[in-house]
Phi, psi and omega in degrees: 000322180297319178294318178300316180299317177298317179294321178300313179297314181299317180290319178299314180292320178298315179300316178301314182297317179298316181296318178296318178297313183297313182290327175293320177295321177299323178295324178299317180289342175272357178093011179271106182291347178284342181053040181299130178245165180210156175203188180225151176298331177300332186290333180301306179292332178294312176295326178300333179300343177299342177299339177283359180289343187303312178297325177295312179303315181300331179278340185235008187299337179273356182278170181294158180298325180293318178294316178299314180299321179295316177299314179297318178300317178296317179296313182295318178298320178296316178297320178299317180293314182294310181292323177297319178297315180296313180294327179296330178301333183250010182067028186244007182291122184284351178237154179214104183262011185304330186259019178244159177289156173062029179266156173236114180057020180072005186254332177224156176238121181294332178287349175275353184305314177300324177297318179291327176299311180296318178299321178300320178292326175296313178297322177303313180298316184293315187257345184243333186241000185296336178296336177298316179290314181302314181292328179297327181275349180281334184282000000 
């Protein structure tokens, strides 16, 4: 349980950082030199759910990086849809994709799928493979 909690915190913080970087970068392309980024407190536990990836990873770790990334992309997109649906019931969903191309019910964007694939690999490294780096520095 202690390890899961650490992974939950690590994934929540990582997700927040990625989101802040991404939204700040998007501002640069909009011409905002302040690179203002944004997120929501709701996003921390949503990103933290990536800690549940460990059993999935254990089942697919011998597969190609493309297959693993695709599985992660599907999982993250599903989590985005489920959590967005639940938060929408209370008027609390921090994202609204209704006015963007390739959206489904305003809750997910199909054009974000490659981003979620890459994010899944980042989470894989953080919670499943980080011991490779840690052990490399012990020798």
